[in-house]
N, C-alpha and C positions, 0 to 999 in steps of 0.2 A: 280427357286424353291429353290436351295440351299441358295441363298442370302436371300430369304424371311424367311426360317427356321432359318438361322444364326441370322438375325435381331430379330426375335421373341425370340430366346434363349437369346441373349444379353440383350434385353429390360426386359425380365422377371427376369434375374439374377441381373440386375442393380436396378430395382425397388423393388426387394425383400429386398435389403439392406436399403431402405428408409422407411420401415414400422416399424421402431423402436418406441415403445410406451413409452420409458423412458423419463420423463420430468426432465431436468437438470437445475438448477438455475445458470445462468451465470452472476449474478450481480457482480460488481466490489468489491473486498475486499481490503480495505485500509490497507496498512502496517503501522507499527509504525515508526515515523521519527527518523533518526539517531541523529540529533542534540538534540532532546528532550531526547533520550535515554542516551546521554552522561551526561546530568545533571538531569536525572530522573524526567522529567516534566510530569505531568498528566494534562489534561484539556479538553476543548471542543471548537469546532469552529462551529459557526452557519453561513451559507452562502446561497446565492441564486445563483444557477448555471443555466446559460442560454447556453444550448448546441448548439443552432442554431447559435449564435454569438460567441461562445467559450469565454464567459466572466464569471467571478466570482465576485460577490459583497459580501464582508465579512461583516456580521452584527456584530458579536462579536467574540473575540478571548481572551481566558483566559491565554495565554502563552506569550503575548507580541510580537506576530508575528511569532514565530517559527512554530507553527502548521498550521497557514494560508499559510505560504510559502510552506509547505509540500503538502497541498491540492491543491494549485495553480500549483505546478509542476506535479501533477497527473491528470490534467484536460483532457488530451487526453485519458487517461484510463477510466476516469469517463464517458466521453461523447462518448465513442466508440459505434457506431451503435445506437445512441440515438439523437433525434432532438427536445427534449422538454425542458421546463424550470421547475425547481422545487427548493423548499427550503429544505435544509438538515442540520442535526446537526451531526458532527463527534465527537465521544468521544474517547479520548486516555487515557488509564489507564496503567501506567507503573507498572511493578512488583516491589514491594518494597523489598529491601534487600541489603546487602553489595555486593553481586556478580553482581547485575544489575547496581549499581552506579559506572560508569567508572572513575569518578574523585576521589571518595573515595578509590578505589582500586588501584589507580595509585601509582607507586613506589615513595619513598621519593626523592626529588630533591636536598636535601642538602648533602654535602659531609660528610662522617663519620669523627668523630674526631679521629685523629691518635695519639696514645700514643707511643712516641719514645722509651720508656723504656720497652715496652711490648715485650716479646719473641714470636717469631713466629715459 
């Protein structure tokens, strides 16, 4: 009898935690690629993703291959728990400004001109 009451108590407490009615969207959020961030590239990639075979067919890429490499490297995340095929367009919009352009904010690589007559 103790075992039966313990089983009922445990099953009720376990199942009560499973009745959460909150619906959460767990779709994959694509991050901005680092290579494109270094040169402040914006653009879009159009692709057909086949999650059953784990293959991506790139239809168009406006960045010369940088953004499509980023999408291909995220294939496991995109197809996680998904077995269908779909056509998708990923748009990457970089924030414009001097702080976001890593090449423009890079320090000068030339040596400063030294004046030998200058007092320090």
